[in-house]
FIRO-714171 format. One record per residue: y, z, x of N, C-alpha, C, O, CB in turn. Coordinates in steps of 0.2 Angstrom, whole numbers, padded with zeros to 4 digits, always signed. Glycine has a CB too. Layout:
BEGIN
YZXYZXYZXYZXYZX
...
// end
This chain:
BEGIN
-0114+0310+0180-0108+0308+0184-0104+0314+0187-0100+0313+0191-0103+0304+0180
-0105+0320+0184-0102+0326+0187-0103+0327+0194-0098+0328+0198-0104+0332+0183
-0109+0326+0196-0111+0327+0203-0107+0322+0208-0105+0323+0213-0118+0327+0205
-0107+0316+0205-0104+0310+0209-0097+0311+0210-0094+0310+0215-0106+0304+0205
-0094+0314+0204-0086+0315+0204-0085+0320+0210-0080+0320+0213-0084+0317+0198
-0089+0326+0210-0087+0331+0214-0088+0329+0222-0084+0331+0226-0092+0337+0213
-0093+0324+0223-0094+0322+0230-0089+0317+0232-0087+0317+0238-0101+0318+0230
-0086+0313+0227-0081+0309+0229-0074+0312+0230-0069+0309+0234-0080+0303+0224
-0072+0318+0227-0066+0321+0227-0065+0324+0234-0069+0327+0237-0065+0326+0222
-0058+0323+0236-0056+0327+0243-0056+0334+0241-0055+0336+0235-0050+0324+0245
-0056+0338+0246-0056+0346+0245-0049+0347+0242-0044+0345+0245-0057+0349+0252
-0049+0351+0237-0043+0354+0234-0040+0349+0229-0035+0351+0225-0038+0355+0239
-0043+0343+0228-0040+0338+0223-0043+0340+0216-0049+0341+0216-0042+0331+0225
-0039+0340+0211-0042+0342+0205-0046+0336+0202-0045+0330+0204-0036+0343+0200
-0051+0338+0198-0055+0333+0195-0051+0329+0190-0046+0330+0187-0061+0336+0191
-0054+0323+0188-0051+0318+0183-0051+0322+0176-0057+0324+0174-0054+0311+0183
-0046+0323+0173-0046+0327+0167-0050+0323+0161-0048+0318+0158-0039+0328+0164
-0056+0326+0160-0060+0323+0155-0063+0316+0156-0065+0313+0151-0056+0323+0148
-0063+0314+0162-0065+0307+0164-0069+0308+0170-0068+0312+0175-0059+0302+0165
-0074+0303+0170-0078+0302+0177-0075+0298+0182-0070+0295+0180-0085+0299+0175
-0077+0298+0188-0074+0294+0193-0075+0286+0191-0070+0282+0192-0077+0295+0200
-0080+0285+0188-0081+0278+0186-0076+0276+0180-0074+0270+0180-0089+0277+0184
-0075+0280+0176-0070+0279+0170-0063+0278+0173-0060+0273+0171-0070+0284+0165
-0062+0282+0178-0055+0281+0181-0054+0274+0185-0049+0271+0184-0054+0287+0186
-0060+0272+0188-0059+0266+0192-0059+0260+0187-0055+0255+0188-0066+0265+0196
-0062+0260+0181-0062+0255+0176-0055+0255+0173-0052+0250+0171-0067+0256+0171
-0052+0261+0172-0045+0261+0169-0040+0258+0174-0036+0254+0171-0043+0269+0168
-0041+0258+0180-0037+0255+0185-0038+0247+0185-0033+0243+0185-0038+0257+0192
-0044+0245+0184-0046+0238+0184-0043+0235+0177-0041+0229+0177-0053+0237+0184
-0044+0239+0172-0041+0236+0165-0033+0236+0166-0030+0231+0163-0043+0241+0160
-0030+0240+0169-0023+0240+0170-0021+0234+0174-0016+0230+0173-0020+0246+0173
-0025+0232+0180-0023+0227+0184-0025+0220+0180-0021+0215+0182-0028+0227+0190
-0029+0220+0175-0031+0214+0172-0025+0212+0167-0024+0206+0166-0037+0215+0167
-0020+0217+0166-0015+0215+0162-0008+0213+0166-0003+0212+0163-0013+0221+0157
-0009+0212+0172-0003+0210+0176-0006+0206+0182-0011+0207+0184+0001+0217+0179
-0001+0202+0185-0003+0198+0191-0003+0203+0197-0008+0202+0201+0002+0193+0192
+0002+0207+0198+0002+0211+0204+0007+0217+0202+0012+0216+0199+0005+0207+0210
+0005+0223+0204+0009+0229+0203+0008+0234+0208+0004+0234+0212+0008+0231+0195
+0012+0240+0207+0012+0245+0212+0008+0251+0210+0006+0251+0204+0019+0247+0214
+0008+0256+0214+0004+0262+0213+0007+0266+0207+0003+0268+0203+0004+0266+0219
+0013+0267+0207+0016+0271+0202+0015+0268+0195+0013+0272+0190+0024+0272+0203
+0015+0262+0194+0014+0258+0188+0007+0259+0186+0005+0260+0180+0017+0251+0188
+0002+0258+0191-0005+0258+0189-0007+0265+0187-0011+0266+0183-0009+0256+0195
-0004+0270+0191-0006+0277+0189-0003+0279+0182-0007+0282+0178-0003+0282+0194
+0002+0276+0180+0005+0278+0173+0001+0274+0168+0000+0277+0163+0013+0276+0173
+0000+0268+0169-0004+0264+0164-0011+0266+0163-0014+0266+0158-0004+0257+0165
-0014+0269+0168-0021+0271+0168-0022+0278+0166-0027+0281+0164-0025+0270+0175
-0016+0282+0166-0017+0289+0164-0020+0294+0170-0022+0299+0169-0021+0290+0158
-0019+0291+0176-0022+0295+0182-0016+0298+0186-0011+0295+0186-0027+0290+0186
-0018+0304+0189-0013+0306+0194-0012+0301+0200-0017+0298+0202-0015+0313+0197
-0006+0301+0203-0005+0296+0208-0010+0297+0214-0012+0292+0217+0002+0297+0211
-0011+0303+0216-0016+0304+0222-0023+0301+0220-0026+0298+0224-0016+0311+0224
-0025+0302+0214-0032+0300+0212-0032+0292+0211-0037+0289+0214-0034+0303+0205
-0026+0290+0208-0026+0282+0208-0026+0279+0215-0029+0274+0216-0020+0280+0204
-0022+0282+0220-0022+0279+0226-0029+0280+0230-0031+0275+0233-0017+0283+0231
-0033+0285+0229-0039+0286+0232-0044+0281+0229-0048+0278+0233-0042+0293+0231
-0044+0280+0222-0049+0275+0219-0047+0268+0221-0051+0264+0222-0049+0276+0212
-0041+0267+0221-0039+0260+0223-0041+0258+0230-0043+0253+0232-0031+0259+0223
-0040+0263+0235-0043+0262+0242-0050+0260+0242-0052+0256+0245-0042+0269+0246
-0054+0264+0238-0061+0262+0237-0063+0255+0234-0067+0252+0236-0065+0268+0233
-0059+0254+0229-0060+0247+0226-0057+0241+0230-0060+0236+0230-0055+0247+0219
-0052+0243+0235-0050+0238+0240-0056+0237+0245-0058+0231+0246-0044+0240+0243
-0059+0242+0247-0065+0242+0252-0071+0238+0249-0074+0234+0252-0067+0249+0254
-0071+0238+0242-0077+0235+0239-0075+0227+0237-0080+0224+0235-0079+0238+0233
-0069+0225+0238-0067+0219+0236-0065+0218+0229-0064+0212+0226-0072+0214+0238
-0066+0223+0225-0064+0223+0218-0056+0223+0217-0054+0220+0211-0067+0229+0214
-0053+0225+0221-0045+0225+0221-0043+0222+0228-0046+0224+0233-0042+0232+0219
-0037+0219+0228-0034+0217+0234-0027+0220+0234-0024+0221+0229-0033+0209+0234
-0025+0222+0241-0019+0225+0242-0014+0220+0246-0016+0218+0251-0020+0232+0245
-0008+0219+0244-0003+0216+0248+0003+0220+0248+0007+0220+0244-0001+0209+0244
+0004+0223+0254+0010+0227+0255+0008+0233+0251+0003+0237+0252+0016+0224+0253
+0013+0235+0247+0012+0241+0242+0010+0239+0235+0010+0243+0231+0019+0245+0242
+0008+0233+0234+0006+0230+0228-0002+0229+0228-0005+0227+0233+0010+0224+0226
-0004+0229+0222-0011+0228+0220-0013+0223+0215-0008+0221+0211-0015+0235+0218
-0018+0219+0216-0020+0214+0211-0028+0214+0211-0031+0216+0215-0017+0207+0213
-0030+0211+0205-0038+0210+0204-0041+0206+0210-0038+0201+0212-0039+0207+0198
-0046+0209+0213-0049+0206+0219-0054+0200+0217-0056+0199+0211-0053+0211+0222
-0056+0196+0222-0060+0190+0221-0067+0192+0219-0071+0188+0216-0060+0186+0228
-0069+0198+0221-0076+0200+0219-0076+0201+0211-0082+0199+0208-0078+0207+0222
-0071+0204+0208-0071+0204+0201-0071+0197+0197-0074+0196+0192-0065+0208+0198
-0068+0193+0200-0067+0186+0198-0074+0183+0198-0077+0180+0193-0062+0181+0202
-0078+0184+0204-0084+0181+0205-0089+0184+0200-0093+0180+0197-0087+0182+0212
-0089+0191+0199-0094+0194+0194-0092+0192+0187-0097+0191+0183-0093+0201+0195
-0086+0192+0185-0084+0190+0179-0086+0183+0176-0087+0182+0170-0076+0190+0178
-0087+0178+0181-0089+0172+0179-0096+0171+0177-0098+0167+0174-0088+0167+0185
-0100+0176+0179-0107+0177+0176-0108+0180+0169-0113+0179+0167-0111+0180+0181
-0102+0182+0166-0103+0185+0160-0104+0180+0154-0101+0175+0154-0097+0190+0158
-0109+0182+0150-0110+0177+0144-0111+0182+0138-0115+0186+0138-0117+0173+0145
-0107+0180+0133-0108+0184+0127-0115+0182+0123-0117+0186+0119-0102+0182+0122
-0118+0176+0125-0124+0174+0123-0127+0169+0128-0123+0165+0130-0124+0171+0115
-0133+0169+0129-0136+0164+0134-0134+0157+0133-0135+0154+0128-0143+0165+0134
-0130+0154+0138-0128+0147+0138-0122+0146+0133-0121+0140+0133-0134+0143+0136
-0119+0151+0130-0114+0149+0125-0108+0146+0128-0106+0141+0126-0111+0156+0122
-0105+0148+0134-0100+0145+0137-0101+0138+0139-0097+0133+0139-0097+0149+0143
-0107+0137+0142-0109+0130+0144-0110+0125+0138-0108+0119+0138-0115+0130+0148
-0113+0128+0133-0114+0124+0127-0107+0122+0123-0106+0117+0120-0118+0127+0122
-0102+0126+0124-0096+0125+0121-0091+0121+0125-0086+0118+0122-0092+0132+0120
-0092+0120+0131-0087+0116+0135-0086+0109+0133-0080+0108+0132-0090+0115+0142
-0090+0105+0131-0089+0098+0129-0086+0098+0122-0081+0094+0121-0095+0094+0130
-0089+0101+0117-0086+0102+0110-0079+0104+0110-0075+0102+0106-0091+0106+0106
-0078+0109+0114-0071+0112+0115-0066+0106+0117-0061+0105+0114-0070+0118+0119
-0068+0103+0122-0064+0097+0125-0063+0092+0120-0057+0090+0119-0067+0094+0131
-0068+0090+0116-0067+0085+0111-0063+0087+0106-0059+0083+0103-0074+0083+0109
-0064+0093+0104-0060+0096+0098-0053+0096+0100-0048+0094+0096-0062+0103+0096
-0051+0098+0106-0044+0099+0108-0041+0092+0108-0035+0091+0106-0043+0102+0115
-0045+0087+0111-0042+0080+0112-0041+0077+0105-0036+0073+0104-0047+0076+0116
-0046+0078+0100-0045+0075+0094-0040+0078+0089-0037+0074+0085-0052+0075+0090
-0038+0084+0090-0033+0088+0086-0027+0090+0089-0022+0091+0085-0037+0094+0083
-0027+0090+0095-0021+0093+0099-0020+0100+0098-0015+0103+0100-0015+0090+0096
-0025+0104+0094-0024+0111+0093-0026+0115+0099-0029+0113+0104-0029+0113+0087
-0024+0121+0099-0026+0126+0104-0033+0128+0101-0033+0131+0096-0021+0132+0104
-0038+0127+0105-0045+0129+0103-0048+0135+0107-0046+0135+0113-0049+0123+0103
-0052+0139+0104-0054+0145+0107-0061+0147+0104-0062+0146+0098-0049+0150+0106
-0065+0148+0109-0072+0151+0107-0071+0159+0107-0070+0161+0113-0078+0149+0111
-0072+0162+0102-0071+0170+0102-0077+0174+0100-0082+0171+0097-0066+0171+0097
-0077+0180+0103-0082+0185+0101-0079+0191+0099-0073+0192+0101-0088+0186+0107
-0082+0196+0097-0080+0203+0095-0082+0208+0101-0088+0208+0102-0081+0205+0088
-0078+0211+0104-0080+0216+0109-0075+0222+0108-0069+0221+0108-0080+0213+0116
-0078+0228+0108-0074+0234+0108-0069+0234+0102-0063+0236+0102-0070+0235+0114
-0071+0231+0096-0067+0231+0090-0061+0226+0090-0057+0226+0086-0065+0238+0089
-0061+0221+0095-0056+0217+0096-0059+0209+0096-0064+0208+0098-0051+0218+0102
-0055+0205+0094-0056+0198+0095-0055+0196+0103-0050+0197+0105-0052+0193+0090
-0060+0193+0106-0059+0191+0113-0061+0184+0114-0066+0181+0111-0063+0195+0118
-0057+0180+0118-0058+0173+0120-0063+0173+0125-0062+0175+0131-0051+0170+0122
-0069+0170+0124-0073+0168+0129-0072+0162+0133-0074+0161+0139-0081+0168+0126
-0069+0157+0130-0067+0151+0133-0061+0148+0128-0061+0149+0122-0073+0146+0133
-0057+0144+0131-0052+0141+0127-0048+0135+0130-0049+0135+0137-0047+0146+0125
-0045+0131+0127-0040+0126+0129-0034+0126+0126-0033+0126+0120-0044+0119+0128
-0028+0127+0130-0022+0127+0127-0020+0121+0123-0022+0115+0125-0016+0128+0132
-0016+0121+0118-0014+0116+0114-0007+0116+0111-0002+0119+0114-0019+0115+0108
-0006+0114+0105+0001+0113+0102+0005+0119+0101+0011+0119+0101+0001+0109+0096
+0001+0125+0100+0005+0131+0098+0004+0136+0104+0004+0142+0103+0002+0134+0092
+0003+0134+0110+0001+0138+0115+0007+0143+0117+0006+0149+0119-0001+0134+0122
+0013+0141+0116+0019+0145+0117+0019+0151+0113+0021+0156+0115+0026+0141+0117
+0017+0150+0107+0017+0156+0102+0010+0160+0102+0010+0166+0101+0017+0153+0095
+0005+0157+0104-0002+0160+0104-0006+0157+0110-0010+0153+0109-0006+0159+0097
-0004+0160+0116-0007+0158+0122-0015+0159+0122-0017+0164+0120-0005+0161+0128
-0019+0154+0124-0026+0154+0124-0028+0155+0131-0027+0150+0135-0029+0148+0121
-0031+0160+0133-0034+0161+0140-0040+0165+0139-0041+0170+0135-0028+0165+0144
-0045+0163+0143-0052+0167+0143-0050+0174+0145-0047+0175+0150-0057+0163+0148
-0053+0178+0141-0053+0185+0142-0047+0189+0138-0047+0195+0137-0051+0187+0149
-0043+0185+0135-0037+0187+0131-0040+0191+0125-0045+0188+0122-0032+0182+0129
-0037+0196+0122-0039+0199+0116-0034+0200+0111-0028+0200+0113-0042+0206+0118
-0036+0200+0105-0031+0201+0099-0034+0206+0094-0040+0208+0095-0030+0194+0096
-0031+0208+0089-0034+0212+0084-0040+0209+0081-0040+0203+0081-0029+0214+0079
-0044+0213+0078-0050+0209+0075-0048+0206+0068-0052+0202+0066-0055+0215+0073
-0042+0207+0066-0040+0204+0060-0038+0196+0061-0035+0193+0056-0034+0207+0057
-0039+0193+0067-0038+0186+0067-0043+0183+0063-0047+0186+0060-0039+0184+0075
-0042+0176+0062-0047+0172+0058-0054+0173+0061-0058+0174+0057-0044+0165+0057
-0054+0172+0067-0060+0172+0071-0063+0179+0070-0069+0180+0069-0059+0171+0078
-0059+0184+0071-0062+0191+0070-0065+0193+0064-0070+0196+0063-0057+0196+0072
-0061+0191+0058-0063+0192+0052-0070+0188+0050-0074+0191+0047-0057+0190+0047
-0070+0182+0053-0076+0178+0051-0082+0182+0055-0088+0182+0052-0076+0171+0054
-0081+0184+0061-0087+0188+0064-0089+0194+0061-0095+0196+0061-0085+0189+0072
-0084+0198+0058-0085+0204+0055-0089+0203+0048-0094+0206+0046-0079+0208+0054
-0087+0197+0045-0090+0196+0039-0097+0193+0039-0101+0194+0035-0086+0191+0035
-0099+0190+0045-0105+0186+0046-0110+0189+0051-0115+0187+0051-0104+0179+0047
-0107+0194+0055-0111+0196+0060-0114+0203+0059-0114+0205+0053-0107+0197+0066
-0117+0206+0064-0120+0213+0063-0115+0218+0060-0109+0218+0062-0123+0216+0070
-0118+0223+0056-0113+0227+0053-0110+0232+0057-0105+0235+0055-0117+0231+0048
-0112+0233+0063-0110+0238+0068-0104+0235+0072-0102+0239+0077-0115+0241+0072
-0101+0230+0071-0096+0227+0075-0090+0231+0076-0087+0231+0081-0095+0220+0073
-0088+0234+0070-0082+0238+0070-0084+0245+0068-0089+0247+0064-0078+0236+0064
-0081+0250+0071-0082+0257+0069-0077+0260+0065-0078+0265+0062-0083+0261+0076
-0071+0257+0065-0065+0260+0061-0066+0258+0053-0070+0254+0051-0059+0257+0064
-0061+0260+0049-0061+0259+0042-0059+0251+0041-0055+0248+0045-0056+0263+0039
-0061+0249+0036-0060+0242+0033-0054+0242+0028-0054+0247+0024-0066+0238+0031
-0050+0237+0027-0045+0237+0022-0048+0237+0015-0054+0235+0014-0040+0231+0023
-0045+0240+0010-0048+0240+0003-0050+0233+0001-0054+0233-0003-0043+0243-0002
-0046+0228+0003-0048+0221+0000-0053+0218+0004-0055+0212+0003-0041+0217+0000
-0056+0221+0009-0061+0218+0013-0067+0215+0010-0069+0210+0012-0063+0223+0019
-0070+0219+0005-0076+0216+0002-0075+0210-0001-0079+0205-0001-0078+0221-0004
-0069+0209-0004-0067+0202-0007-0066+0197-0002-0069+0191-0003-0061+0203-0012
-0063+0199+0003-0062+0194+0009-0068+0192+0012-0069+0186+0013-0057+0197+0014
-0073+0197+0013-0079+0195+0017-0083+0190+0012-0086+0186+0015-0083+0201+0018
-0083+0192+0006-0087+0187+0001-0085+0180+0001-0089+0176+0001-0087+0190-0006
-0078+0180+0002-0075+0173+0002-0077+0169+0008-0078+0163+0008-0068+0173+0001
-0077+0173+0014-0078+0170+0020-0086+0168+0020-0087+0162+0023-0077+0175+0026
-0090+0172+0018-0097+0171+0018-0099+0165+0013-0103+0160+0015-0101+0177+0016
-0095+0164+0008-0097+0159+0003-0094+0152+0006-0097+0147+0005-0093+0160-0004
-0088+0152+0009-0085+0146+0011-0087+0144+0019-0086+0138+0021-0078+0146+0011
-0090+0149+0022-0092+0147+0029-0086+0146+0034-0086+0143+0039-0096+0141+0030
-0080+0149+0032-0074+0148+0036-0069+0153+0034-0069+0156+0029-0070+0141+0034
-0065+0155+0040-0059+0160+0039-0053+0157+0040-0052+0153+0046-0061+0166+0043
-0048+0158+0036-0041+0154+0037-0036+0160+0039-0036+0165+0036-0039+0150+0031
-0031+0158+0043-0025+0162+0044-0019+0157+0043-0018+0153+0047-0025+0165+0051
-0015+0159+0038-0009+0155+0037-0003+0159+0039+0000+0162+0034-0009+0152+0029
-0002+0159+0045+0004+0163+0048+0004+0170+0046+0009+0174+0046+0010+0160+0045
-0002+0173+0045-0003+0180+0043-0002+0184+0050+0001+0190+0049-0009+0181+0040
-0005+0182+0055-0004+0186+0061+0002+0184+0066+0005+0188+0068-0011+0185+0065
+0003+0178+0066+0008+0175+0071+0012+0170+0067+0010+0165+0065+0006+0172+0077
+0019+0171+0066+0023+0166+0062+0023+0160+0066+0024+0160+0072+0030+0169+0061
+0022+0154+0062+0022+0148+0065+0015+0145+0068+0014+0140+0071+0027+0148+0071
+0010+0149+0067+0003+0148+0069-0002+0149+0063-0002+0154+0060+0001+0152+0075
-0005+0143+0061-0011+0143+0057-0017+0142+0060-0018+0139+0066-0010+0138+0051
-0023+0145+0058-0029+0145+0061-0035+0144+0057-0035+0147+0051-0030+0152+0065
-0040+0140+0059-0046+0139+0056-0052+0142+0060-0052+0140+0066-0047+0131+0054
-0056+0146+0058-0062+0148+0062-0068+0147+0058-0069+0149+0052-0061+0156+0063
-0073+0145+0062-0080+0144+0059-0085+0147+0063-0084+0148+0069-0081+0136+0058
-0091+0149+0060-0096+0152+0064-0100+0148+0069-0100+0141+0068-0101+0155+0060
-0102+0150+0075-0106+0147+0080-0113+0151+0080-0113+0157+0081-0103+0147+0087
-0118+0147+0079-0125+0151+0079-0130+0146+0081-0130+0140+0080-0127+0153+0071
-0135+0148+0085-0141+0144+0087-0145+0142+0081-0145+0145+0076-0145+0148+0093
-0149+0137+0082-0153+0135+0076-0158+0141+0074-0161+0144+0078-0158+0129+0079
-0157+0142+0068-0161+0148+0064-0160+0154+0068-0164+0159+0068-0169+0146+0065
-0154+0155+0070-0152+0161+0073-0146+0165+0070-0142+0162+0066-0150+0160+0081
-0144+0171+0072-0138+0174+0070-0132+0171+0073-0132+0168+0078-0139+0182+0071
-0126+0173+0070-0119+0171+0072-0118+0174+0079-0119+0180+0079-0114+0172+0067
-0116+0171+0084-0115+0173+0090-0108+0173+0093-0106+0175+0098-0119+0170+0096
-0104+0169+0089-0097+0168+0091-0093+0164+0085-0096+0162+0080-0096+0164+0097
-0087+0163+0086-0083+0160+0081-0078+0155+0085-0075+0156+0090-0078+0165+0077
-0078+0148+0082-0074+0143+0085-0068+0143+0081-0068+0142+0075-0078+0136+0085
-0062+0143+0084-0056+0142+0080-0051+0137+0083-0051+0136+0089-0052+0149+0080
-0047+0134+0079-0042+0130+0081-0035+0132+0078-0035+0134+0072-0044+0122+0078
-0030+0132+0082-0024+0135+0080-0019+0129+0080-0018+0126+0085-0021+0141+0084
-0015+0128+0075-0010+0123+0074-0004+0125+0071-0003+0131+0069-0013+0117+0070
+0001+0121+0070+0007+0122+0066+0006+0122+0059+0001+0119+0057+0013+0117+0069
+0010+0126+0055+0009+0126+0048+0009+0120+0044+0006+0120+0038+0015+0131+0045
+0012+0114+0047+0012+0108+0043+0005+0104+0043+0005+0100+0039+0017+0104+0046
+0001+0107+0047-0006+0103+0047-0010+0104+0041-0009+0109+0037-0010+0105+0053
-0014+0099+0039-0019+0099+0034-0025+0104+0036-0029+0101+0040-0021+0092+0031
-0025+0110+0034-0031+0114+0036-0037+0112+0033-0043+0113+0036-0029+0121+0034
-0038+0109+0027-0044+0107+0024-0047+0101+0029-0053+0102+0030-0043+0104+0017
-0043+0096+0031-0046+0091+0036-0048+0094+0042-0053+0093+0045-0041+0086+0037
-0044+0099+0045-0045+0102+0051-0052+0106+0051-0055+0106+0055-0039+0107+0053
-0053+0109+0045-0059+0113+0044-0065+0109+0045-0070+0111+0048-0059+0116+0037
-0065+0103+0042-0071+0098+0043-0072+0097+0051-0078+0097+0053-0070+0092+0039
-0067+0096+0054-0067+0094+0061-0070+0100+0065-0074+0099+0070-0061+0091+0064
-0067+0106+0064-0069+0112+0068-0076+0114+0066-0080+0116+0070-0064+0118+0066
-0078+0113+0060-0085+0114+0058-0090+0110+0062-0095+0112+0064-0086+0113+0050
-0089+0103+0062-0093+0099+0066-0094+0101+0073-0099+0101+0076-0091+0092+0066
-0088+0103+0076-0088+0106+0083-0092+0112+0084-0096+0113+0089-0081+0107+0086
-0092+0117+0079-0095+0123+0079-0103+0122+0079-0107+0125+0082-0093+0127+0073
-0105+0117+0075-0112+0115+0074-0115+0112+0080-0120+0113+0082-0113+0110+0068
-0110+0108+0084-0112+0105+0090-0114+0110+0095-0118+0110+0099-0107+0100+0093
-0109+0115+0096-0110+0121+0100-0117+0125+0099-0121+0126+0103-0105+0126+0100
-0118+0126+0092-0124+0130+0090-0130+0126+0092-0135+0129+0094-0124+0131+0083
-0130+0119+0091-0136+0115+0093-0138+0115+0100-0144+0114+0102-0135+0108+0091
-0133+0117+0104-0134+0117+0112-0137+0124+0114-0138+0125+0120-0129+0115+0115
-0137+0129+0109-0139+0136+0111-0146+0137+0111-0150+0134+0107-0135+0141+0107
-0149+0142+0114-0156+0144+0114-0155+0152+0111-0150+0155+0112-0160+0144+0120
-0161+0154+0109-0161+0161+0106-0161+0166+0112-0163+0164+0118-0168+0162+0102
-0158+0171+0111-0157+0177+0116-0164+0180+0116-0168+0180+0112-0151+0182+0114
-0165+0183+0122-0171+0187+0123-0171+0193+0119-0176+0197+0119-0171+0190+0131
// end
């Protein structure tokens, strides 16, 4: 990438400090993903790029359709939306989850979410807002710490390399409990006023590829909710095929 960065820079412009041109462009796209629309100064600050470099990269991203410009403000472009719709954490996972998610939300009124672990965080691959949406909004692409119920379940049941950082001292006991019960619970541990049930999603005779979770108010019977969410998780798994 060093040669590419040199070719793209204007004469006299300093190189990106410790970063490639591609990393700088993705830093801008990540910053745009966190806002509806914003200006150059805010994007340069949040991405850690010099203003002149951010302006040049945004110009290139606008030309590619990855970013849209309206006056002096920028927003994510339609090309990123189109490309993002093709992402799958596992072949057919979002399609297999669509109807079970709808039925689960309708039967329980819960905020329901299909989650995976990416970059050490819990990420929503699909979801339907429900009763606790004001406290815990469910949107595809949203991320939370891995210590959510869904994240803990995925770390306990998935590949060992999902996390690179240290685990809490009590993790061995927590993981054994999750593996034994096949469920992870959160009783207002992460967000006051929100309880969560998370169960694994796996294709027939395959490894866990996601976690299905339902978020409700603290007054709900989590034991009964666990049975309902478990059935929905198995329905999603039954609709999956093995990855290549």
